[in-house]
ZADO-1210 file (C-alpha; in nm, 4 decimals, padded with zeros to 6 digits):
<atoms>
<atom x="-03.1845" y="01.4848" z="02.5083" code="MET" pos="1"/>
<atom x="-03.0177" y="01.2855" z="02.2297" code="THR" pos="2"/>
<atom x="-03.1109" y="00.9296" z="02.1558" code="GLU" pos="3"/>
<atom x="-02.8616" y="00.6481" z="02.1993" code="SER" pos="4"/>
<atom x="-02.7520" y="00.4524" z="01.8900" code="PRO" pos="5"/>
<atom x="-02.9452" y="00.1511" z="02.0206" code="GLU" pos="6"/>
<atom x="-03.2702" y="00.3549" z="02.0326" code="ASP" pos="7"/>
<atom x="-03.2114" y="00.4821" z="01.6789" code="VAL" pos="8"/>
<atom x="-03.1359" y="00.1295" z="01.5528" code="ALA" pos="9"/>
<atom x="-03.4542" y="-00.0039" z="01.7126" code="ASP" pos="10"/>
<atom x="-03.6646" y="00.2502" z="01.5186" code="LYS" pos="11"/>
<atom x="-03.5014" y="00.1770" z="01.1818" code="LEU" pos="12"/>
<atom x="-03.5860" y="-00.1054" z="00.9476" code="GLY" pos="13"/>
<atom x="-03.3433" y="-00.3653" z="00.8228" code="LEU" pos="14"/>
<atom x="-03.1918" y="-00.1476" z="00.5503" code="PHE" pos="15"/>
<atom x="-03.1762" y="00.1511" z="00.7839" code="GLY" pos="16"/>
<atom x="-02.9794" y="-00.0546" z="01.0370" code="ARG" pos="17"/>
<atom x="-02.7430" y="-00.1754" z="00.7658" code="ILE" pos="18"/>
<atom x="-02.6894" y="00.1834" z="00.6498" code="GLY" pos="19"/>
<atom x="-02.6305" y="00.2968" z="01.0090" code="LEU" pos="20"/>
<atom x="-02.3783" y="00.0169" z="01.0549" code="PHE" pos="21"/>
<atom x="-02.1769" y="00.1222" z="00.7487" code="TYR" pos="22"/>
<atom x="-02.1933" y="00.4914" z="00.8430" code="ARG" pos="23"/>
<atom x="-02.0525" y="00.3997" z="01.1847" code="GLN" pos="24"/>
<atom x="-01.7743" y="00.1971" z="01.0199" code="ILE" pos="25"/>
<atom x="-01.6767" y="00.4904" z="00.7983" code="VAL" pos="26"/>
<atom x="-01.6909" y="00.7249" z="01.0986" code="ASN" pos="27"/>
<atom x="-01.4569" y="00.4992" z="01.2986" code="GLU" pos="28"/>
<atom x="-01.2166" y="00.4615" z="01.0044" code="LEU" pos="29"/>
<atom x="-01.1773" y="00.8398" z="00.9880" code="THR" pos="30"/>
<atom x="-01.0373" y="00.8238" z="01.3434" code="LYS" pos="31"/>
<atom x="-00.7650" y="00.5741" z="01.2519" code="VAL" pos="32"/>
<atom x="-00.4088" y="00.7073" z="01.2507" code="VAL" pos="33"/>
<atom x="-00.2555" y="00.5369" z="00.9486" code="TRP" pos="34"/>
<atom x="00.1212" y="00.4674" z="00.9554" code="PRO" pos="35"/>
<atom x="00.3553" y="00.6414" z="00.7176" code="THR" pos="36"/>
<atom x="00.5361" y="00.4404" z="00.4503" code="ARG" pos="37"/>
<atom x="00.8555" y="00.4475" z="00.6606" code="ASN" pos="38"/>
<atom x="00.6717" y="00.3196" z="00.9700" code="GLN" pos="39"/>
<atom x="00.4980" y="00.0514" z="00.7658" code="LEU" pos="40"/>
<atom x="00.8301" y="-00.0663" z="00.6223" code="THR" pos="41"/>
<atom x="00.9842" y="-00.0773" z="00.9691" code="THR" pos="42"/>
<atom x="00.6903" y="-00.2671" z="01.1202" code="TYR" pos="43"/>
<atom x="00.6901" y="-00.5154" z="00.8321" code="THR" pos="44"/>
<atom x="01.0636" y="-00.5804" z="00.8713" code="ALA" pos="45"/>
<atom x="01.0253" y="-00.6326" z="01.2466" code="VAL" pos="46"/>
<atom x="00.7412" y="-00.8805" z="01.1937" code="VAL" pos="47"/>
<atom x="00.9360" y="-01.0747" z="00.9289" code="LEU" pos="48"/>
<atom x="01.2465" y="-01.0961" z="01.1505" code="VAL" pos="49"/>
<atom x="01.0379" y="-01.2074" z="01.4478" code="PHE" pos="50"/>
<atom x="00.8524" y="-01.4733" z="01.2459" code="VAL" pos="51"/>
<atom x="01.1816" y="-01.6015" z="01.1026" code="THR" pos="52"/>
<atom x="01.3264" y="-01.6243" z="01.4539" code="PHE" pos="53"/>
<atom x="01.0233" y="-01.8142" z="01.5849" code="ILE" pos="54"/>
<atom x="01.0368" y="-02.0534" z="01.2872" code="ILE" pos="55"/>
<atom x="01.4045" y="-02.1218" z="01.3635" code="ALA" pos="56"/>
<atom x="01.3322" y="-02.1862" z="01.7335" code="VAL" pos="57"/>
<atom x="01.0386" y="-02.4180" z="01.6619" code="VAL" pos="58"/>
<atom x="01.2395" y="-02.6030" z="01.3959" code="SER" pos="59"/>
<atom x="01.5289" y="-02.6501" z="01.6377" code="LEU" pos="60"/>
<atom x="01.2976" y="-02.7797" z="01.9121" code="VAL" pos="61"/>
<atom x="01.1332" y="-03.0135" z="01.6591" code="ASP" pos="62"/>
<atom x="01.4724" y="-03.1452" z="01.5469" code="LEU" pos="63"/>
<atom x="01.5834" y="-03.2065" z="01.9064" code="VAL" pos="64"/>
<atom x="01.2586" y="-03.3817" z="01.9986" code="LEU" pos="65"/>
<atom x="01.2761" y="-03.5932" z="01.6825" code="THR" pos="66"/>
<atom x="01.6307" y="-03.7054" z="01.7706" code="LYS" pos="67"/>
<atom x="01.5194" y="-03.7883" z="02.1263" code="ILE" pos="68"/>
<atom x="01.2199" y="-03.9897" z="02.0041" code="VAL" pos="69"/>
<atom x="01.4339" y="-04.1860" z="01.7547" code="PHE" pos="70"/>
<atom x="01.6949" y="-04.2453" z="02.0263" code="TRP" pos="71"/>
<atom x="01.4312" y="-04.3731" z="02.2770" code="VAL" pos="72"/>
<atom x="01.2235" y="-04.5815" z="02.0359" code="PHE" pos="73"/>
<atom x="01.5000" y="-04.6814" z="01.7944" code="GLY" pos="74"/>
</atoms>
């Protein structure tokens, strides 16, 4: 029967637990599917367009609310 990671961590000292932590990080990073350059460019463009759109909407709402406040309070 294999031991769970918690049981192994309990038996290790401080530096052993730190080493186990970093080995687990590296192990998980090997499972990551990294995007290609083309995908990364596309995703970046989509994010920039979306952020620009949201900035425009928030700015428009701010302008309208500012006009309303100046109209109400003079």
